[in-house]
C-alpha positions in Angstrom: 169.9 367.6 240.8 168.6 369.4 237.4 171.7 367.6 235.7 170.5 364.3 236.5 167.1 365.1 235.6 168.0 366.0 232.3 170.2 362.8 232.0 167.7 360.4 233.1 165.3 362.0 230.5 167.7 361.5 227.8 168.6 357.8 228.8 164.7 357.0 228.9 164.1 358.8 225.5 167.0 356.5 223.9 165.6 353.5 225.3 162.0 354.5 224.0 163.4 355.7 220.7 165.3 352.3 220.3 162.1 350.1 220.2 159.9 352.7 218.5 162.3 353.1 215.4 162.9 349.4 215.4 159.0 348.9 215.6 158.4 351.3 212.7 161.2 350.1 210.4 159.7 346.9 210.9 156.4 347.9 210.0 158.5 349.9 206.7 157.4 353.5 208.3 159.5 356.1 208.7 161.7 356.3 211.8 160.6 359.9 212.2 157.3 358.7 213.0 158.9 356.7 215.7 160.6 359.8 217.3 157.3 361.6 217.2 155.3 359.0 218.9 158.0 358.7 221.8 157.9 362.5 222.2 154.0 362.4 222.1 153.5 359.4 224.4 156.5 360.2 226.9 155.7 364.1 227.1 153.6 366.4 229.2 150.6 365.8 227.2 151.0 362.0 227.3 152.5 359.8 230.3 154.3 362.8 231.6 157.7 360.8 232.0 159.5 363.5 230.3 159.3 366.7 232.4 159.6 370.0 230.5 163.1 371.2 230.6 165.4 374.0 228.8 168.2 371.7 228.4 166.4 369.3 226.3 164.6 372.0 224.5 167.9 373.4 223.4 169.1 370.4 222.4 166.0 369.6 220.1 166.9 373.2 219.0 170.4 372.2 217.9 169.0 369.1 216.3 166.9 371.3 214.0 170.2 373.0 213.4 171.8 369.9 211.9 168.8 368.8 210.2 168.8 372.2 208.1 172.6 371.8 207.9 172.4 368.5 206.1 169.8 369.6 203.9 171.9 372.3 203.0 174.7 370.1 202.6 172.8 367.8 199.9 171.6 371.3 197.8 173.4 371.1 194.7 173.9 374.5 192.3 174.6 372.1 189.2 171.5 370.2 189.7 169.3 373.5 190.3 170.3 374.6 186.7 170.0 371.4 185.0 166.5 371.4 186.5 165.7 375.1 186.8 162.4 375.1 184.7 161.0 372.1 186.7 162.4 373.7 190.2 161.4 377.2 189.4 158.4 377.1 187.8 156.5 373.7 189.1 158.0 373.9 192.4 157.5 377.9 192.8 153.8 377.5 191.7 153.2 374.4 194.1 154.8 376.2 197.2 152.8 379.4 196.7 149.5 378.0 195.8 149.9 375.1 198.7 150.3 377.8 200.9 147.7 380.1 200.0 145.5 377.4 200.1 146.3 375.9 203.5 146.3 379.5 204.8 142.9 379.9 203.5 141.4 376.7 205.1 142.9 377.7 208.5 141.8 380.8 208.6 138.2 379.2 207.9 138.7 377.6 211.1 139.7 380.8 213.0 143.3 381.0 213.1 145.3 384.4 212.8 146.9 385.0 209.5 150.3 384.8 210.9 149.6 381.6 212.5 148.0 380.5 209.4 150.7 381.4 207.0 153.1 379.5 209.0 151.0 376.6 208.9 150.2 376.8 205.0 153.8 376.9 204.7 154.7 373.7 206.8 152.1 371.8 204.7 153.1 373.0 201.4 156.4 371.2 202.3 156.8 367.2 201.2 159.1 364.7 203.1 162.5 364.4 201.2 163.4 361.8 203.4 160.3 359.4 202.8 159.7 360.2 199.0 163.5 359.6 197.7 164.0 356.6 199.8 161.0 355.1 198.7 161.5 356.0 195.1 165.1 354.5 195.4 163.7 351.6 196.6 161.0 351.1 193.8 163.5 352.0 191.2 161.5 355.2 189.9 164.3 357.8 190.9 165.0 358.1 187.4 161.5 357.8 185.8 159.6 361.2 184.7 157.7 361.6 187.9 160.6 360.7 190.0 162.4 363.7 188.5 159.6 366.0 188.5 159.2 365.1 192.3 163.0 365.7 193.0 162.5 369.1 190.8 159.7 370.1 193.5 161.5 369.1 196.5 164.4 371.0 195.5 162.4 374.0 195.4 160.9 373.2 198.7 164.3 373.4 200.2 165.1 376.6 198.8 161.4 377.9 200.0 161.9 377.0 203.6 164.7 379.9 203.7 161.9 382.8 203.5 159.5 381.1 205.9 163.0 380.9 208.4 163.4 384.6 207.8 159.8 385.7 208.3 159.0 383.7 211.5 161.1 385.7 213.7 160.2 388.9 212.2 156.3 388.1 212.3 157.1 387.6 216.4 158.7 390.9 216.3 155.9 392.8 214.6 153.9 391.8 217.5 151.2 391.2 215.3 150.1 394.8 214.3 149.4 394.5 210.7 149.6 398.2 209.4 151.7 400.0 212.2 154.7 398.0 211.5 154.4 397.4 207.7 157.4 399.9 207.1 159.4 398.7 209.6 158.6 395.3 208.6 159.5 395.8 205.1 163.0 397.9 206.3 163.9 394.8 208.6 163.6 392.5 205.4 165.6 394.6 203.2 168.3 394.6 205.5 168.4 391.4 206.1 168.4 390.4 202.8 171.6 392.4 202.1 173.3 391.2 204.9 172.4 387.3 203.8 174.0 388.5 200.2 177.1 389.7 202.3 177.2 386.6 204.2 177.0 384.5 201.4 179.8 386.5 199.4 181.9 386.1 202.7 181.4 382.5 202.9 181.8 381.7 199.5 185.5 383.1 199.4 186.6 382.0 203.0 185.0 378.5 203.5 186.9 376.7 200.8 190.6 377.8 201.9 189.7 377.1 205.1 189.1 373.7 204.7 191.7 373.3 202.3 193.9 374.7 204.9 192.5 372.4 207.9 192.6 369.5 205.1 196.2 369.8 204.5 196.8 369.3 208.5 195.6 365.4 208.1 193.6 365.6 211.3 190.3 364.3 211.3 189.8 365.4 214.8 190.5 369.1 213.8 188.3 368.8 210.7 185.4 367.6 212.7 185.8 370.5 215.0 185.9 372.9 212.2 182.6 371.4 210.5 180.9 371.9 213.8 182.4 375.2 214.7 181.2 376.5 210.9 177.8 375.1 211.5 177.7 376.6 214.9 178.8 379.9 213.9 176.5 380.2 211.2 173.8 379.4 213.4 174.9 381.8 216.4 175.1 384.6 213.6 171.7 384.4 212.2 170.3 384.3 216.0 172.0 387.4 216.9 170.4 389.2 213.8 167.2 388.1 215.3 166.6 385.3 213.0 166.3 381.5 213.6 169.4 379.5 214.3 168.4 376.8 211.3 168.5 379.4 208.9 172.4 380.0 209.3 173.1 376.2 209.5 171.1 375.8 206.1 173.1 378.6 204.8 176.5 377.0 206.1 175.6 373.8 204.3 174.4 375.0 201.0 177.9 377.0 201.0 179.9 373.8 201.9 177.9 371.9 199.4 179.8 373.6 196.6 183.4 372.5 197.8 185.1 369.5 197.6 184.6 368.3 200.9 180.9 368.0 200.8 181.0 364.0 201.2 183.4 363.6 204.0 181.5 366.6 205.9 178.6 364.5 205.3 180.1 361.3 206.6 181.7 363.3 209.5 178.4 364.9 210.8 176.1 362.0 210.2 176.3 360.5 214.0 175.6 363.9 215.4 173.1 364.6 212.7 171.1 361.6 213.5 171.2 361.5 217.4 170.4 365.4 217.6 167.6 365.2 214.9 166.0 362.4 216.6 166.0 364.5 219.9 164.3 367.2 217.9 161.6 365.2 216.4 161.2 363.9 220.0 160.6 367.6 221.4 157.9 368.0 218.2 156.0 365.0 219.5 155.8 366.4 223.0 153.9 369.4 221.6 151.4 366.9 220.3 148.6 366.6 222.4 146.5 363.4 221.4 143.8 364.3 224.0 142.3 367.3 222.3 142.5 365.7 219.0 138.9 364.1 219.7 137.6 367.6 219.7 139.3 368.7 216.4 138.7 365.7 214.4 136.9 367.7 211.8 139.8 370.2 210.9 142.0 367.4 211.0 140.5 365.3 209.1 140.2 368.0 206.5 143.7 368.8 206.5 144.7 365.3 205.9 142.4 365.0 203.0 143.9 368.2 202.2 147.5 367.1 202.4 146.9 363.8 200.5 144.2 364.5 198.1 144.1 368.3 197.7 147.8 368.5 197.4 148.4 365.7 195.6 145.8 366.7 192.7 147.1 370.1 192.6 150.8 368.7 192.2 149.5 366.6 189.6 147.7 369.5 187.5 150.7 371.5 188.0 153.0 368.8 186.8 150.8 368.5 183.7 151.5 372.1 182.6 155.3 370.9 182.0 154.9 367.4 181.0 152.5 365.8 178.2 151.9 362.8 180.4 148.8 362.4 182.5 149.9 359.2 184.1 153.5 360.9 185.2 151.7 364.0 186.2 149.4 362.0 188.6 152.0 359.7 190.0 153.9 363.1 190.8 151.3 364.4 192.6 150.5 361.2 194.4 154.4 360.7 195.7 154.3 364.3 196.7 150.7 364.4 198.9 152.2 364.4 202.6 153.9 366.8 205.1 157.5 366.7 205.7 160.1 367.2 208.1 160.4 371.1 207.3 157.0 371.3 208.3 158.0 370.3 211.6 161.1 372.7 211.8 158.9 375.7 210.8 155.9 374.6 213.5 158.7 374.2 216.0 160.2 377.5 215.4 156.7 379.4 214.8 156.0 377.9 218.7 159.3 379.1 219.8 158.6 382.5 218.8 155.0 382.6 220.3 153.8 383.1 216.7 151.2 380.5 216.7 149.8 378.8 220.2 149.9 375.1 221.1 146.3 374.7 220.4 146.6 376.2 216.9 149.6 374.0 216.3 147.9 370.8 217.2 145.5 370.3 214.3 148.4 371.0 211.5 151.1 369.2 213.5 148.5 365.9 213.5 147.4 366.3 210.0 151.4 366.1 209.1 151.9 363.3 211.3 148.9 361.5 209.7 149.9 362.3 206.0 153.4 360.8 206.7 152.4 357.7 208.2 150.1 357.0 205.1 152.5 358.3 202.3 154.8 355.0 202.1 151.4 352.9 201.3 150.2 355.5 198.6 153.8 356.0 196.9 154.4 352.0 197.1 151.1 351.5 195.0 151.4 354.7 193.1 151.3 353.0 189.5 148.8 350.9 190.8 146.5 353.6 191.7 147.3 355.7 188.6 146.3 352.6 186.5 142.8 352.4 188.5 142.3 356.2 188.4 143.3 356.7 184.5 142.6 353.2 183.0 142.4 353.8 179.4 144.1 356.7 179.4 147.1 355.1 181.3 147.2 352.2 179.2 146.9 354.1 176.1 150.0 356.5 177.0 152.2 353.2 177.8 151.2 351.9 174.2 151.9 355.3 172.9 155.3 355.3 174.4 156.3 351.8 173.1 154.9 352.9 169.5 157.1 355.6 169.2 160.1 353.5 170.2 158.7 351.1 167.9 158.4 352.9 164.9 162.0 354.2 165.1 163.5 351.1 165.0 161.0 348.7 163.2 163.7 347.7 160.4 166.5 346.8 163.0 167.4 343.4 164.0 170.2 341.1 165.2 171.0 344.1 167.4 172.3 344.8 170.9 169.9 346.7 173.5 171.9 348.7 175.8 170.0 349.7 179.1 171.7 352.4 180.3 173.5 355.0 178.0 176.0 356.9 180.5 179.8 356.6 180.5 179.7 353.0 180.3 177.0 352.2 177.7 178.3 355.0 175.5 181.7 353.2 175.8 180.2 350.0 174.8 178.3 351.5 172.0 181.3 353.0 170.3 183.3 349.6 170.2 179.9 347.8 168.7 179.8 350.7 166.2 183.8 349.9 165.3 183.2 346.3 164.9 179.7 347.0 162.9 177.1 345.5 165.2 173.9 347.6 165.5 172.9 348.7 168.7 169.8 350.8 170.5 170.1 352.2 173.5 167.3 353.1 176.4 167.8 355.9 178.9 165.7 358.2 181.4 168.1 361.0 181.3 166.5 363.2 178.7 169.6 365.5 178.6 171.7 362.5 177.5 169.2 361.4 175.2 168.6 364.8 173.4 172.4 365.2 173.0 173.0 361.8 171.9 169.8 362.1 169.5 171.1 364.9 167.6 174.7 363.5 167.4 172.9 360.5 165.5 173.3 357.8 168.0 170.2 355.2 168.4 169.1 356.4 171.7 165.3 356.4 173.0 164.2 358.0 176.0 162.4 355.2 177.5 161.9 353.1 180.7 163.4 349.9 179.9 162.0 348.2 182.9 158.5 348.1 180.8 158.3 344.9 178.9 156.2 346.5 176.0 159.1 349.1 176.0 161.4 346.2 175.2 159.2 344.6 172.9 159.0 347.8 171.1 163.0 348.2 171.1 163.0 345.0 169.2 163.6 342.3 172.1 162.4 339.2 170.1 164.9 339.9 167.2 167.6 341.2 169.0 171.1 339.2 169.8 171.9 340.4 173.5 170.7 343.0 176.1 173.6 344.4 178.0 172.4 346.4 181.1 174.8 349.2 182.6 172.6 351.0 184.6 174.1 351.7 188.4 171.0 351.3 190.6 170.7 347.7 191.0 167.0 347.6 191.6 166.5 348.8 188.1 168.9 346.4 187.1 166.7 343.5 188.3 163.3 345.0 186.9 164.9 345.2 183.7 166.0 341.2 184.0 162.4 340.7 185.1 160.9 342.2 182.5 163.3 340.7 179.9 162.8 337.2 181.3 159.0 337.9 181.1 159.2 338.2 177.3 162.0 336.0 176.4 164.0 333.3 177.8 166.7 332.5 175.7 168.6 335.7 175.1 172.0 336.5 176.6 171.5 339.3 179.2 174.9 340.8 180.4 174.7 342.9 183.4 177.2 345.1 185.1 177.3 345.8 189.0 180.1 347.7 191.0 180.6 345.1 193.2 179.9 341.2 193.8 177.2 341.8 196.6 174.2 341.1 194.2 175.7 338.6 191.8 174.0 335.6 193.0 170.6 337.7 193.4 170.8 338.8 189.4 172.0 335.2 188.1 168.6 334.0 189.9 166.6 336.4 188.2 168.2 335.3 184.9 171.4 337.0 184.1 173.5 335.4 181.6 176.5 336.7 183.0 177.0 339.4 185.8 180.7 341.8 185.6 181.3 343.1 188.7 183.5 345.9 188.0 185.6 345.5 191.2 186.7 341.8 190.5 186.9 342.6 186.5 189.4 345.4 187.1 191.3 342.7 189.1 191.5 340.5 186.4 192.2 343.0 183.9 195.4 344.0 185.7 196.3 340.7 186.4 195.9 339.6 182.7 198.2 342.6 181.6 200.8 341.3 184.5 200.8 338.1 183.0 201.0 339.2 179.6 204.2 341.1 180.3 205.8 337.9 181.8 205.8 336.3 178.8 202.5 333.8 179.0 200.9 333.3 176.0 197.2 334.6 174.8 196.0 331.2 175.2 197.2 330.6 178.5 196.3 334.1 179.7 192.6 333.5 178.1 192.1 329.8 180.2 193.3 331.4 183.5 190.6 334.5 183.2 187.9 332.1 181.8 188.4 329.7 184.6 187.9 332.5 187.0 185.0 333.9 185.5 183.2 330.4 185.0 183.5 329.8 188.6 181.4 332.9 189.4 184.8 334.5 190.8 184.8 332.4 193.5 188.7 332.6 193.9 188.6 336.5 194.5 186.0 336.6 196.6 188.1 336.0 199.9 191.1 337.7 201.0 193.1 338.7 204.0 191.1 341.6 206.1 192.7 344.1 208.2 192.1 344.2 212.1 189.3 347.0 211.6 187.6 346.0 208.2 184.6 343.4 207.9 182.9 342.5 204.9 179.7 344.8 204.1 176.5 343.5 204.7 175.3 341.1 202.0 178.7 340.9 200.3 179.9 337.6 199.0 183.6 338.8 200.1 184.9 336.4 202.9 187.6 336.4 205.4 190.7 334.5 205.0 192.8 333.6 208.4 195.9 331.2 208.7 196.6 328.8 211.7 199.6 327.0 212.4 199.2 323.3 213.9 201.5 322.7 217.1 202.8 319.1 218.5 200.2 318.8 221.0 197.2 319.8 218.9 193.9 317.7 218.6 194.1 318.3 214.6 197.7 316.5 214.5 197.5 313.0 213.0 193.8 313.7 212.1 192.3 313.8 208.4 190.7 316.8 207.3 187.5 315.3 207.1 187.6 313.9 210.6 187.5 317.6 211.8 184.4 318.4 210.4 185.0 322.3 209.8 181.8 322.8 207.9 180.0 322.8 211.2 181.8 326.2 211.7 180.8 327.2 208.0 184.5 327.2 207.4 186.4 325.4 205.0 190.6 324.6 204.4 191.2 326.7 201.2 195.1 325.5 201.3 197.6 323.9 203.2 201.2 324.8 203.6 203.8 322.2 204.3 207.2 323.5 204.4 207.8 325.1 201.1 205.2 323.3 199.4 201.5 324.9 199.5 198.3 323.1 198.0 195.2 324.2 197.1 191.8 323.0 198.1 193.4 320.1 200.0 191.9 316.3 199.7 189.6 315.6 202.9 191.9 312.4 203.0 195.0 314.0 203.8 196.7 313.6 207.4 197.6 316.8 209.1 200.9 317.2 210.7 202.7 319.4 213.2 203.9 322.9 211.6 201.1 322.6 208.6 200.0 326.3 207.9 196.3 325.8 207.1 194.4 328.6 205.3 191.0 328.8 206.7 188.2 330.5 204.4 184.8 331.9 206.1 182.2 334.6 205.9 182.5 335.5 209.8 185.4 336.5 211.6 184.5 335.2 215.0 184.2 331.7 213.5 188.0 331.2 213.4 188.3 331.3 217.2 185.8 328.4 217.4 187.9 326.7 214.8 190.9 327.3 216.3 189.6 325.7 219.7 188.5 322.4 217.7 192.1 322.2 216.1 193.4 322.5 219.4 191.5 320.4 221.7 189.0 319.0 219.5 186.2 321.5 221.0 186.6 321.1 224.4 186.6 324.1 226.7 190.3 325.5 227.0 192.0 328.0 229.3 194.9 328.5 227.2 194.9 331.5 225.4 194.3 331.7 221.5 197.1 331.3 218.8 198.1 334.7 217.6 196.4 335.6 214.6 198.8 336.1 211.6 197.4 338.7 209.2 198.8 339.8 205.6 197.6 343.4 204.6 194.7 343.4 202.3 195.9 343.6 198.5 193.1 345.9 197.5 
């Protein structure tokens, strides 16, 4: 009976989660909030549709294991070392001061020091999921405030480890502050030694293990091994009296340094997303909305502390590591909220009885509310900064532009390169060989510093800002080449260019053709998709080797480019392959006309295939194939039609129209003739 209740609860939660997550995505709010709302509404503190269940609680704990495992996988030692000053200095100060401030505020309202410590630590964490996604969507991840925020988030990921260790120890100490001090320190030292041994063993065993598993070329075996490693690490730390999540985090961190990181991430995503959803739902069940009316004052103060107090603190600390008031304030604005780790710490504390349910209510509610309003604050962080700093912000913008303008005052008829990574540097090399002057803009300080020392005309500046482009000589430049990978950044650069100058050629690099039309609509003169250009380059070399003249090769490639690569967009897909969302690539499909088919003897124009969003790309009659056949051609039995369309489902309707004229038929569809994908 209990198993049936658990299944019913899970099904009900899944149904509610689908609706809640869809609604929150429509409102552009984090899906995490949807799960929390479902838990609060359906749990024992809400409608009581979901009874308390050990099975459901355990699944929530496993969800926390996968949350920490995924965060561990995202940890990068190379990135940590590259940003160590920001991560350790700025991130360390933020976590310590935020934790102590939250602890002091909760102690004022009567919470025990153990509970206040955990709650303070929970509120010190910010939401990696919200901040990174929002900044990427706004093309601000590479901006100074985006990099500072990333450094702080990386330290928060590391800082959660001590809390995962301390919370079970606080539960074991029983709250005796003096009598168990020596025992507490001994346990901490012992666990530190065990952690060192675990990390050492994992470092030398996990890579050989996965190398052996990968050689078996079995996806099932690979997936089972990933689950085994994650859950075994979690079981080991739990056996030591610590949390399941700690072992999972350590396992993920160790695997992040292996060559199998990205494969592991893709394979665990289905487990992670579902179980993480259940985890956040179980956290939501602990939120009692009924008691919040009596706790409105501490909740309000904590929300203000998270959004305003924490934001100002981070802004002030960032100012110690930065010369810009505006980027410091914007860093504080984007990190002024609670986060997923806060829920993990609160759930762990509740499970270990370090804090009571009543003590957790104010902190839990404050984190939820702060996360709900943070996307709005992040979205308008630049406007808020402009209002708050007013003349200071404007002065800083013109100061940045003046520095660039002074350095390039005498440069003219040059090419402006937006982005100076590998492709930008290669283009600069060819321009230099041809005697064409150039100027590059990039937001990676390490690249700018090294290339500047080497004598390259590269400046640390944001090319999405019109005043920076003007300072870089946009009005006297010959061309702008955009090589940045982030398509949203590319779009903003084009908009900034066209705001100040309509006539200058703008060439944009993109990794595929999905964004070709959008970039052209914004004003790009020419968009160069890497995948299609690579096809053209290979084809060009082939026809050159076949003896075609340079003029013929040039005419062939230019015809394709002039036609916006239309002839390269459609190709034969495999049975399991579908075009990516937003991709211009279309399906090709072949159909052979039989003696009794409706289409035999009809002109192509009479069939009106455009109603199915399908056209006839080519027609083969015997050994002769013709591209783009005339609408007046009469179709004959045995003709092979090469159909082109954006959806594979349309071909079934077209086949029916060619056979019966659109009437319902019980005959089976003609077998599909597929050709392997040439890519």
